[in-house]
ZAVOFI-191031 format. One line per 10 residues: their letters; for each residue x, y, z of N, C-alpha, C. Coordinates in steps of 0.02 Angstrom, whole numbers. Each point is the difference from the previous one (the first is absolute). Layout:
<pts>
A	X Y Z X Y Z X Y Z ~ ...
</pts>
This chain:
<pts>
MPLRELSPPR	42 -60 0 -42 60 0 44 62 0 ~ 30 19 -59 45 57 -1 -32 66 19 ~ -65 10 -16 -35 62 18 -45 -15 60 ~ 9 38 54 -38 -11 61 -43 60 16 ~ -62 -13 17 -45 53 25 13 5 74 ~ 30 55 23 19 8 69 -49 41 41 ~ -43 37 -33 -48 42 36 -60 -42 22 ~ -36 23 51 -60 -37 23 -52 -4 -55 ~ -42 -52 2 -55 -5 -50 -45 62 2 ~ -24 21 -58 -44 57 -4 -61 -18 -41
EPAARPALTL	-50 42 3 -60 -11 -40 20 3 -74 ~ -28 -45 -42 20 -2 -70 -9 67 -36 ~ -49 39 20 -13 64 -34 42 57 28 ~ 36 -13 54 38 53 32 65 13 -38 ~ 7 60 -27 60 18 -37 53 24 50 ~ 61 -29 -2 51 22 47 21 72 -13 ~ 17 34 54 25 69 -8 67 1 -35 ~ 38 -55 6 66 -5 -31 20 -74 -1 ~ 34 -21 -53 30 -67 -1 75 8 12 ~ 25 -36 50 71 3 18 32 -67 -16
VLLHHAGGSS	53 1 -40 38 -60 -18 63 -2 42 ~ 13 -56 34 58 -8 43 48 -51 -30 ~ 65 17 -3 51 -44 -27 51 -15 55 ~ 14 -64 10 37 -23 59 76 2 -9 ~ 35 -9 56 73 0 1 27 -68 -23 ~ 66 -3 -9 33 -61 -23 -14 -58 48 ~ -20 -57 -28 -14 -59 39 -66 1 36 ~ -38 55 -6 -62 7 36 -60 -17 -42 ~ -57 21 25 -63 -7 -36 -46 56 23 ~ -57 6 -31 -47 53 20 -26 -11 71
RGFGPLLPHL	4 -61 26 -21 -12 69 42 42 49 ~ 61 17 -20 43 38 45 -26 70 14 ~ -47 25 -40 -29 66 13 -56 -2 52 ~ -11 -58 30 -54 -7 48 -2 53 54 ~ 57 20 30 -2 51 52 -27 67 -23 ~ 3 14 -65 -25 65 -25 -76 0 -10 ~ -27 -58 -15 -70 -2 -24 -51 30 48 ~ 5 -11 66 -51 29 45 1 77 1 ~ 55 29 -24 8 73 5 -14 36 -65 ~ -14 -37 -53 -17 32 -65 -74 16 -1
PRAWRVLGVD	-20 51 -37 -71 19 -3 -44 -58 -23 ~ -54 -11 34 -45 -56 -16 -33 9 -68 ~ -3 62 -23 -31 12 -65 46 -18 -59 ~ 62 -19 15 47 -19 -52 -6 -74 -17 ~ 13 -16 -63 12 -69 -21 75 -11 0 ~ 24 -51 35 71 -13 5 17 -66 -34 ~ 45 2 -48 22 -59 -37 74 -12 12 ~ 18 -62 12 70 -19 6 18 -46 -58 ~ 59 10 -28 23 -42 -55 60 -39 23 ~ -5 -67 -3 57 -43 17 36 -20 -64
LPGRFLDRDG	66 1 2 37 -30 -55 -10 -75 1 ~ 2 -32 -58 -16 -72 -2 56 -43 30 ~ -19 -62 16 49 -49 22 17 4 73 ~ -46 23 42 14 5 72 -62 -19 39 ~ 12 -26 60 -53 -17 47 -53 -44 -34 ~ -62 19 -2 -52 -43 -28 7 -10 -75 ~ 36 45 -33 9 -6 -72 69 -31 -15 ~ 16 -54 35 67 -28 -4 18 -25 -70 ~ -50 -17 -41 14 -27 -66 2 54 -54 ~ -11 62 18 1 53 -50 70 12 -27
ARCRTAEEAV	4 21 -62 64 15 -32 29 64 30 ~ 58 -4 30 29 59 33 25 50 -50 ~ -4 63 18 26 54 -42 76 0 6 ~ 34 5 -56 73 -1 0 30 70 -5 ~ -39 48 -22 25 68 -8 -53 49 26 ~ 22 61 12 -47 52 21 -52 13 -55 ~ 21 -5 -62 -46 11 -55 -56 -53 1 ~ 18 -63 13 -51 -52 5 -46 13 59 ~ 28 23 56 -40 13 60 -50 56 -13 ~ 22 54 -33 -45 56 -15 -54 -22 -48
AHVHREVRDE	18 -40 -50 -50 -25 -47 -52 -43 36 ~ 22 -40 48 -47 -41 39 -48 44 40 ~ 27 50 34 -43 44 40 -49 37 -45 ~ 24 24 -56 -42 36 -47 -59 -43 -23 ~ 14 -62 -17 -54 -46 -22 -52 -10 55 ~ 23 -3 62 -45 -14 55 -46 59 16 ~ 26 61 -8 -38 57 25 -34 42 -53 ~ 19 -7 -64 -22 48 -50 -75 5 -7 ~ -36 -54 12 -73 2 -7 -35 18 66 ~ 39 15 51 -29 15 66 7 73 20
LAAPYAVFGH	29 40 -45 21 68 20 -49 53 -22 ~ -60 -3 26 -48 55 -11 24 61 40 ~ -2 58 -32 22 61 33 -49 19 56 ~ 25 31 54 70 14 12 36 -61 30 ~ 66 -3 -12 38 -55 30 71 24 16 ~ 33 -38 44 67 16 22 40 -65 5 ~ 66 7 -2 46 -58 3 50 14 56 ~ 14 -51 40 48 6 55 42 -63 2 ~ 66 8 2 45 -57 4 54 11 53 ~ 19 -55 32 53 4 51 61 -39 -23
SMGALLAYEL	59 31 5 63 -32 -15 1 -22 -73 ~ 9 -64 -15 -4 -22 -70 -65 22 -31 ~ -54 -3 38 -65 20 -26 -3 72 -21 ~ 42 43 30 2 71 -20 27 7 -71 ~ 53 -37 -17 27 3 -67 -49 -28 -51 ~ -33 -55 18 -50 -28 -45 -59 49 -9 ~ -18 34 55 -55 48 -4 19 57 -47 ~ 61 24 6 23 54 -44 -4 -21 -73 ~ 25 -60 -16 -1 -23 -70 -72 -13 -23 ~ -42 -25 44 -70 -10 -18 -33 66 -18
VRRLEDEGTG	12 51 40 -31 65 -13 26 30 -65 ~ 64 -9 -14 26 23 -65 -39 -31 -57 ~ -11 -66 5 -36 -34 -53 -72 24 -5 ~ -33 8 57 -69 23 -1 -6 71 -27 ~ 48 43 18 -2 68 -27 12 1 -75 ~ 43 -44 -25 10 -5 -72 -64 -21 -36 ~ -42 -38 35 -63 -22 -28 -56 51 9 ~ 16 54 36 -51 51 12 -47 -15 56 ~ 19 -48 44 -44 -20 54 37 2 67 ~ 42 50 9 40 5 61 -40 12 63
PDWLGVSGSL	30 -13 58 -35 7 64 -4 72 23 ~ -37 9 54 -6 66 31 55 13 51 ~ 38 -53 17 52 7 52 44 -62 -1 ~ 64 10 13 47 -55 8 38 10 66 ~ 1 -52 41 39 1 61 55 -52 -4 ~ 62 20 14 56 -46 1 30 1 70 ~ 16 -59 26 20 -6 70 61 -44 6 ~ 48 22 40 58 -42 15 41 -19 -61 ~ 9 47 -46 35 -16 -62 41 59 -24 ~ 60 -15 -24 40 50 -34 -32 16 -67
APHLRPARRD	18 57 -28 -24 19 -67 24 -51 -51 ~ -36 -8 -55 15 -54 -47 72 -2 -26 ~ 32 57 -9 67 -1 -29 55 -19 49 ~ -16 -2 64 50 -18 50 3 -75 8 ~ 60 -26 8 7 -72 7 -26 -22 68 ~ -36 -57 3 -26 -24 64 57 -24 45 ~ -16 -7 63 49 -25 48 22 -70 -19 ~ 59 -20 22 25 -67 -14 -49 -52 25 ~ -3 -56 -37 -49 -51 14 7 -28 71 ~ 62 -11 23 8 -28 67 -25 48 54
RVLRHARLPT	7 65 -13 -25 50 48 -76 0 2 ~ -31 -6 -59 -73 -3 -2 -26 -61 37 ~ 33 -57 -10 -22 -61 34 3 6 75 ~ 50 37 25 5 9 73 -60 40 28 ~ -26 45 -41 -54 44 24 -69 -21 -25 ~ -2 -53 -41 -65 -22 -26 -44 -27 56 ~ -64 15 -5 -48 -26 49 -31 -63 -30 ~ 33 -56 11 -23 -63 -29 -57 -28 41 ~ -54 -22 -32 -58 -27 35 10 -73 19 ~ 53 -14 39 18 -70 14 -16 -23 70
AGLPDALAHR	-23 44 44 -12 -19 69 -52 -55 4 ~ 19 -57 29 -47 -54 10 -13 -42 -61 ~ 35 14 -55 -13 -38 -61 42 -63 -1 ~ -25 -53 -31 42 -59 -12 61 19 -41 ~ 53 -40 5 62 16 -36 -11 10 -75 ~ -42 -41 -30 -10 5 -72 -30 67 -19 ~ -49 24 40 -30 65 -15 47 58 14 ~ 40 -7 54 49 52 15 51 5 -56 ~ 20 -57 -26 48 0 -56 -31 33 -61 ~ -63 -13 -12 -34 30 -58 -3 76 7
AARAVREDLR	-13 24 62 -3 73 10 68 32 -12 ~ 54 -32 25 67 27 -11 18 -1 -74 ~ -22 -52 -34 13 -4 -72 -35 57 -37 ~ -61 17 20 -37 54 -32 38 66 7 ~ 29 12 60 39 62 9 59 1 -47 ~ 38 -54 -3 59 -1 -43 -18 10 -73 ~ -54 -31 -22 -19 7 -71 -25 71 -15 ~ -36 30 47 -22 69 -10 59 48 -2 ~ 51 -14 41 59 43 -1 38 -5 -65 ~ 3 -60 -28 32 -7 -66 -39 40 -52
LIDGYTPAPG	-66 0 7 -43 38 -46 18 74 3 ~ 8 27 60 16 71 8 72 14 -19 ~ 46 -47 13 70 10 -18 8 16 -74 ~ -42 -30 -42 6 10 -71 -41 58 -28 ~ -30 39 45 -45 54 -21 39 64 -16 ~ -14 28 -58 26 66 -19 -58 39 -30 ~ -17 59 27 -56 38 -27 16 27 -69 ~ -49 -4 -44 9 30 -66 -11 76 5 ~ 34 38 -43 -10 73 1 -74 17 -14 ~ -23 52 31 -69 21 -11 -15 64 37
PPLRAPLAVF	-55 32 -16 -18 63 33 -21 -12 73 ~ -1 52 41 -26 -8 68 -73 -21 -1 ~ -21 -31 55 -69 -22 6 -47 60 5 ~ -59 -8 -27 -51 52 7 -39 -6 65 ~ -3 -61 26 -37 -12 63 38 32 59 ~ -37 28 48 33 23 61 38 -59 33 ~ 61 14 22 43 -52 29 14 16 73 ~ -12 -49 44 16 6 71 52 -53 17 ~ 53 21 35 55 -44 17 -1 -11 76 ~ -5 -62 22 -3 -17 71 66 -35 19
GGTDDPLAPA	25 16 59 62 -31 22 7 -5 75 ~ 47 -43 21 17 -7 70 65 37 14 ~ 3 34 56 60 40 16 62 -42 7 ~ -8 -64 18 58 -44 10 0 -60 -47 ~ -30 9 -58 -3 -54 -49 69 -11 -30 ~ 31 -58 10 67 -11 -28 -1 -15 -75 ~ -58 -18 -27 -5 -18 -70 -21 58 -45 ~ -35 48 29 -20 60 -37 11 60 47 ~ 62 21 8 16 54 47 -39 63 -14 ~ -24 31 54 -42 60 -7 36 55 -38
ALLDDWTAYA	66 5 7 38 53 -33 0 -7 -76 ~ -18 -59 -26 1 -11 -72 -69 2 -32 ~ -52 5 41 -67 -5 -28 -18 58 -46 ~ 32 58 10 -20 57 -43 23 -8 -72 ~ 36 -55 -15 17 -14 -70 -62 -18 -41 ~ -55 -16 34 -63 -11 -35 -26 64 -34 ~ 27 57 19 -23 64 -28 1 0 -77 ~ 51 -32 -28 7 0 -73 -56 -38 -35 ~ -39 -39 37 -51 -42 -30 -70 29 7 ~ -5 60 28 -65 30 13 -7 65 -37
RPPASYHLWP	-55 9 -36 -14 64 -33 -31 49 50 ~ -57 -17 32 -16 40 59 53 -16 53 ~ 21 48 41 51 -15 50 -20 -58 44 ~ 46 -46 11 -14 -57 43 -6 23 72 ~ -39 -35 40 -3 13 72 37 -56 36 ~ 31 18 57 42 -47 37 -25 -6 71 ~ -3 -62 25 -28 -14 65 43 -52 35 ~ 25 17 59 44 -44 38 -31 -20 66 ~ 14 -62 21 -20 -25 65 60 -32 35 ~ 1 -1 65 54 -35 35 -1 -74 -18
GGHFFLFDHA	59 -29 -7 2 -72 -11 41 -21 -59 ~ 3 -65 -10 41 -30 -53 -40 -14 -62 ~ 18 -54 -34 -28 -12 -67 -75 -14 1 ~ -25 -27 55 -72 -15 4 -36 48 48 ~ 22 62 -2 -29 53 43 -75 6 -9 ~ -26 -11 -59 -71 12 -14 -46 -45 41 ~ 24 -59 18 -42 -44 40 1 18 74 ~ 52 35 21 4 24 69 -39 65 9 ~ -15 34 -54 -37 64 3 -59 -2 -48 ~ -36 -56 1 -52 -12 -50 -53 55 -1
ESVCARMAEV	-21 23 58 -54 49 3 20 66 -33 ~ 60 25 17 20 65 -28 21 -7 -73 ~ 28 -57 -19 16 -11 -71 -64 0 -41 ~ -50 -35 23 -64 -2 -37 -35 67 -1 ~ 8 39 54 -29 67 0 32 43 -54 ~ 65 -8 -10 34 37 -53 -23 -25 -69 ~ -8 -65 -7 -24 -28 -64 -70 25 -16 ~ -40 11 52 -70 23 -11 -4 71 -25 ~ 57 35 -4 2 67 -28 10 -1 -76 ~ -20 -54 -32 5 -6 -73 -33 62 -32
PAL	34 33 -45 -27 63 -28 -67 -6 -34 ~ -17 -60 -25 -63 -7 -37 -61 4 44 ~ 10 -6 65 -58 -3 45 -16 68 31
</pts>
């Protein structure tokens, strides 16, 4: 189930105030956004996109490149994006979100807002793989060895995907861009986040919280309050 409906069930005739697409970090899944969900507006429709070949979708063909991953996400969401909508990605998901929005804007169907979290700007090289693995939040607690091994494998394969990523030249995004970061994030240092400026046509906004790479889950309420300031609403 690569596309997950994360928002509470609503009346069939009820039109959401906004559709929010969430893209997960390396080795993760959309389930990892669980701490945010209670704090997002109930009038929103929230969709999570999982890359294939992980957890319940163990037999899915894994993406080998960032281009394949973006194409997968695009296929999953393109028919679900009734305006207004927004895209938010954390870590690896932030880079995929950026590339997804570029593609959607090229098609004339760009979002009303893009949020990137815990990620360096696309042209900056990611942290070394061994360093990322030390800080990765692997969902292995209490899992049998086979499942824990599968989770660690997903992280390594996602990191290889990002290692080979190079952004193609292109104009700045037309969508408003918000950059979220942790003051002590070793993988996306706060001092480097303003490099995202080059990718925004309206000036990007920057928002910092205390904490490391997974700061957003420790400050879920205030992070979601900032997300709820989507300009389209």
